[in-house]
N, C-alpha and C positions, 0 to 999 in steps of 0.2 A: 502240718508240713507246709512250708512256704517254698517259693521258687528258688531262693538260695540253697535250701535243703536239697531240692531236686538237683541243682547243679553239682553240689558236693557228692550226691549219690551217683550221678551219671558220668562225671567228667573223666573218670579213669577208663570207662568202657571203650570209648573210641580208640584210645591209645593201645590198651592191652588187646582189644579185639582185633585191631588191624595187624598187630604183631602175630597173633595166633593165626589169622587168615593167611598172612604172608608165609609163615612157617609151614602151614598145611599145603600151600600152593607150591612152595619150593620142594617139599617132600613129594608132591604129586609129579612134578616135572622130573625129579631125579628117579623116582620109582616108576614113572610112566603109568600112574594110576588115575584112571578117569574118575573113580569114586572120590578120591581125595581132591581132585581138581574141582569136581562138582561141589563138594563140601566147602572148599575154600571160597568159591564164588558165592555160595549161600551166606557164609560168614561176612564177606564184604558187603553184600546187599543188606544184611541185617544191621551191620554197624553203620552203614550209610543212613538207614532209617532212624536208628537211635541217635545219630549225631544231630538230628534236627532239634529235638527238645534240649539236648545238651548245650548246643550253641545258644539257643534263644534264652534259656534260663541263666546264661552267663551275664546278660544285661541286668537281670534282677540282683544277682550276686554283686555286681559292680555298684549298683545303686545302694545296696545295703551297707557296703564298707567304705564308700568313697570319702566319708567325713571322719573316719576313725583315725586316731593319731598313729603316725608311723606308716600309713598307707601311701605309697608313691603313685601319683597320677601318671607319671611317665611309664612306670612298669605296667599299670593297668592298660594304658593305651597300647603299649607294645604287645601285651598279651592279647588284647582284643584284635589287633591286626593279624597277629600270628595265628590266632584261632580261626579267624575268617578265612585265611589262606588254606589252613589245614582242612577246614570244613568244606571249602570249595573242591579241593582235590579228593576228599573222601566221597563227596556226592558224585563226582565224575567217575571215580573208581567203581562205586556201587552201580551206576548206570551202565557202564561197560560190562560189569560182571553180570548184570541182569540180561543184557543183550546176548552174552555168551550162553546163559542158561536157556534163553528163548531159542537161540540158534541150535543148541543141542537137541531141544525138543523137536525142532523142525527137520533137522538134517542128521540126527543121531551122532553129531560130532561138533566140536567148536572149531571155528576158523583159527588158524595160526596167528593171524593178525590180531584177533581179539585176545588170545592168550598172551602174546607178547605185550600188548597194550596194558593189560591188567597187571602184568609183572612190573613194568616200568612205573605205572601209576601207584601201585601198592608200595614199592620201595620209596618213592617220593613222599607218599602220604605218611608212612611210618616216621620218616625224618621230620616232616612238618608237624605231625601230632606230638612227637617227643619234644620238639622245640616249644610248641604252645604250652604243653604241660609243664615244662621247666620254667617258663616265664610265669605261669600261674602260681607255681610254688614259691617263686621269689617274692610275690606280693605280700604274703603273710608269714614267710619263713626266711627272715634275713640271715639266719645262720648258714644258709647254703650259698650266700654270696661268695665272691672270690676271696674275700678277706674281711676282717672285722671292721675295718675303716673304709671299705669299698663303697663308692657312691651307688645309689639305687640302680643305675643303668650299666654298671661295670660288667664287662664280660658277656653282654647280651648278644646273642645271635638272633637277628631279626629280619629274615628274608620276607619281603612283601610283594615282589614282582609288580610294584606299582599299586598294590591294593592298600587302601587306607579307609577304615570304617568311618572316620571323621570326614574324609574327603567325599566318600560316597553319600553320606548323610547330607552334606552341604549341597551336593549336586541334586539329589532327589528332592529336597525340600526348598532349595533356593532358586532353581530354574523353573519357570512357570509351566512349561509344557511337559516336564518329565513325569509328574505324578499322573496326569490324565492319560499320558501315553502308556504308562505302566498299567493303569486300570484297564485300558482297551486290550492290551496284550494278555492281561490276567484273565479276562473274561473269554477271550479267544481260546486260551489254553484250557479253561474250565469247560467250554463247550466241546472241544475236541476230546478231552479226557472223559467227560460224562457220557458222550455219545458212544465211545468204544466200550467203556466199562459196563454201561447198562446193556449194550448189545450182548456182551459175553455173559453177563449174569442172567439176562432174560432167556438166553439159550439154555442155561442150566435149569431154569424154572419151567421149561417146556415150550417156550415160544420159538418158532422157526426150527422145529425138531428135525426137519429134513437136512439141515446143515450139520456137518460133523463139527466137533469142537475144534479140531485142527484147522478147519476152514475159517472159523470165527477168530481163533487165537492169532492168526496171522496179522490181524489188525492191531494187536496189542502194542507194537512199537509206536503206532500213532498215538495211542493213549498215553504211553510213557513220554512221548514228546510233549503232549499237553500237560502232563504232570510236571515235567522239567521246566516248562515255561511258567507254570504257576508257582513252582518253587523259587525260581529265579526272581520273578517279579515280586512275589510275597516277601522274599528276603530283602529286596530293595525297600519295600514299605517298612519292614521291621528295622532295618539299619537306619533309615531316615528318621523314624519317630518311635524308638523302642518303648518309651515310657507310656505311650498311649495304648500299648498292647500288654505290657507286663503287669499293668494294674487293672486289667479287665478280665474278669473270670470267664467271660464268654470265649475269649481267645484261648484260655487254658483248655476248654472243652473242645475247641476246634482242633488243637494240636493232638489231644488224646484220640479224637475220632480219626484224624489223619493217620496216626500210628496204627490204629486198629484196621483201617482200610488198607494200609501198606502190608500188614501181615496177611490180610486176606488175599491180596494180589500175589504174594509169595506162594500161597497154597496153589493157585491156578497155574503157576509156573513150574513148581517143584514136584508136586505130588502126582501120582499116576492116575487117580480115579477119573479126572476129567478127560484124560487123553484116550481113554478106552471108548469114548462115545463116538459112534459112527452116525451117519445120517439116519434119522428115524428112531434112534435109541433114546430111552428116557434116562435122565440122570438119576443116580442113587440119592437116597434121602439126605445123606451127609453133604453131598455137593449142593443140593437144593437149599439146605439150611445155610450153608456158607455163602451161597449166591444171594439169598434173601438178606442176610446180615450185611453183605457188601452194599446192597441198595440202601438199606437203612443208614449205614455209616456215611456214605457219600451224600445222601440227602441231609444228614446231620451236619456234615462239613459245610455244605452250601448254606444251610440255615444259619449256622453260627457266623459264617463269614459275612452274610448279608445283615445280620443283626448286631454286628459289632458297634455301629454308631448309636444303636438304640438300647441295647442291654449292657449293663455294667456302668462304670463311672469314669471311663478314660477319655471318651471323645467329647 
């Protein structure tokens, strides 16, 4: 299986998943169901995580078909920009949904501001995802154009809000100070993320047992801030020079490990076992195993990131 296969496998999940999450959320608001509200936020968070490999594998799919007859470069560019915008809104939606879940754990309820923010973001994300998917379909399915003789760009709805993948790439790689600045911010975010994540995981493994999990968990928004900073700067790297990543197997492993670590983080937010730990309590074996796996996963992420210039054949 190649990255284009991965893109074909995943590209419908962000669209359909966001629609499902929005329907659950609307049902929760109408029925005033906290359980449905909780479930919809988990769906948004999961789809935001899944959108990372979906977007990145799109560059490999573009590279695979760019020289095929009948493939429109204009449509591919429009799809790339639309996908970038939809991806950005999906990640913001997922981040706000995570904050709502964290807030619920801390206060036994979600703030109304968070609820309304997720509602607006989800509606916008569904529209942007649908537009990106429609443009992607036009690339290899000319039968869905507005007419048999329609030019490749006819009828395209292409909101960008000023976002252009080509423009971002030119800025990142063409301005001398941008790349080193991104490197600095990336490592700052990594330091913040690793510090918080390891503190939480080590508590599960028996270090600082006098602290309750709720006390340690209040630091997680700072860890998510570090992850968001890493994601933003990492995406700038990827958009600036995608082909030095999609041809490097070490980068594949890094993304797989990030996905595993993300699922691990969802466990510590959603499931009840960690939240029963008071000061002095020992974590159950299940929580310890998950915490140990999180340490291994994040160390693997750091290793693969640092080894990108040395392992593989892209740099």
